[in-house]
N, C-alpha and C positions, 0 to 999 in steps of 0.2 A: 399786127398793129398798124395804123395809119397815120404816119409822121409827113404826108405831102401836104398838111396846109388845112386839109376838111375835117371836122369833125367838130367838137363843142368853143365855147369862146372861153378863152386863154389855154385854149391847146391849138391855137392856130384858126377855131371855123369861124364865122360873121360874128362880129359883131353886134349887141345890143345898142339903138341908136346909130348905127354904120354910116347912115345916110345924112344925119346932121352935119352941120357947118365944120370941117376943122377949125380947130382952137389955137393949135401951135404946131408943132414938130411932127405927127403924126398925120397919115393920110385919114380924112373922114369916112372913105368909104373903104371897100373890098375885105379881104384877110389880113388880120395882123399879124401874121408870118411875113405877109408879102412886106413887111415896111422894117424886118429887119435885112440888112444885109449877108449875114451869113445863115440863117436861122431859112430864111427864102431859099436856099441853093441844096440846103442838104433834106434827100428824101430818107426814106427808110432803108433803101438799097443802096444809096452812095454810103449810108452811115455803116450796115453791114457789111460793104465792099471794102471800108476803111480798114475797119476792125478785123476782116479776114487778110487783108494784105500786109498786117502789122503782125500778124502771125497768128489770129486767136483762131482757135477749133471753135465747134460750134457751140460747146456751152459758155466759153466765155463771150462770145459773138453774142449770145443772150444775156448775160450779165451785164454787157455793155451796152443793149440795145434798150436795155431796163434805166441803165442810169443816164443814156440818150434822152429818155423819153422823159422822167424827170427833170434834169436840168432844162432842156425845152419848155415842160412846163414852166418850170419856173420862172423861167426869162419873161415867156408870151404872160403870164398873170402879171406881172407887173407892169409890163406894156399895156395891157388890158384897164389896169386901173388907173394909169397915165390917161389915156383916152379918155375913161369915161369920167373922170371926174377934173375938170378945165381949172386950170389954176395950180396944180400941182405938179411938181418935179420928178426928178432924177438924180440920187448920190451913189457917186459910183466907189466901191467898196472894191479893196482886197485882204479877207480877213488875215489877224495878224501871223497864225498858223501856216495861212500860205504866202505868205510876203518873202519869206526864204528863196520859195518855188517859183515867184512868180516872174516875170520880163520886165525888167525896167520902164517900160514905156506903161504897163498899167500899173505898177508901182508909184507911178507918179501922179497917176488919176485918183488915188486913192483921195477920197474927202470931195472933189471935183463934185459939186451941185450944180446941175443943167436944170432952167423950165422947161418945162412942157411943151412949151412954143419957141424952143433955139429954134433958129431957121434949118441948124446941119444937125438935127439932133439925131439923125439915123447914123450916121460918121461915128457919132460918139456911142453909139449901141453897145452894152458887152452882152454877151459874150461875144471877144473878138475872133477865135478858135476855137475846135472842139478842146477841151480839157484846159481851157480858161481860167486863170485865177481872179478875174475878175468881173463883178455883178454889179448888178443896178437895184436898190433899194427905191423904194418909191416915197417920195415926201409931201405932207397931206399940204393942202392949199394954206391952212394956217401957220406952218411955218415958214411953207415959201416966203409966207405974207411979212414974217417978222424976220428971217437968218436971211433972206433973200437968196439969191444965186452965189457959187463960189466956184466961179466961171475959172478954167485950167490956166495957167502962168502963161503968159505971152510966149510964143512961139512955140510951144506944147501942141504937136497933132496927135487926132486922135491914132493910136493903130490900126493898120489894116487888116479889113475881115479876111482870115485863111481858113482853111481848112482846118491847118495841125498849128498846133504853137511852138515853136522852135525850142522853148525850156522843156515843156513836157508834151515829148512826142507820142501817139498814141501807143507804142509799146511801152513804154512809162505808166501810162496812164490805164493800159491794160493789168498792168503788173499792181498798180496800187489797188485796183479793184477784185483781182483776184485774192489780195490779200485781208480783204477786208469782213469776209467771211470765214476764216482763220482765226481774227483777231476776235469775231462775235463767240468761236467756239471756247477760244481757250479763255476768253472772260466768262463765260457759263460755267467752266469745269473748277474755275478760280471760286465764283459765289454760290 
């Protein structure tokens, strides 16, 4: 698996129209993954080593790598959409079911809508760590034109981009991932 930023659009590869003039907070050229402060630092080897250091065996590391690839792909797909559709924005979201386990900094960002032209957009890009409960949703240009930006409250700073979340360490995330196949099996037997 390639996780070094090479590949197809939405997976960190070169983006169509990458040479055009930037319309805002994302650079107009280069690999999309390089514009994200956390994802730019995470190679497949780094992610595998982090899982091993958290106590995962080879099967758990494989499960974690699958989770990481899907998580990374989803984050980059939102950025790709923002980069390819000038005038859009990003809505920061922490799902209701995740709010109890999310850090207070991420919960405070829920509902913030940033224009794609925000000058410091990279600092506000979730995920802020592996296991982060905060994610971004693309906001269509028409919605941005009507509703506008909903900026963070004064004084609120974006969380630092770290490898691991203090509220959801990798050992906890690995345990949660290990429960998913068991839950699916028990639901199959019930149905």
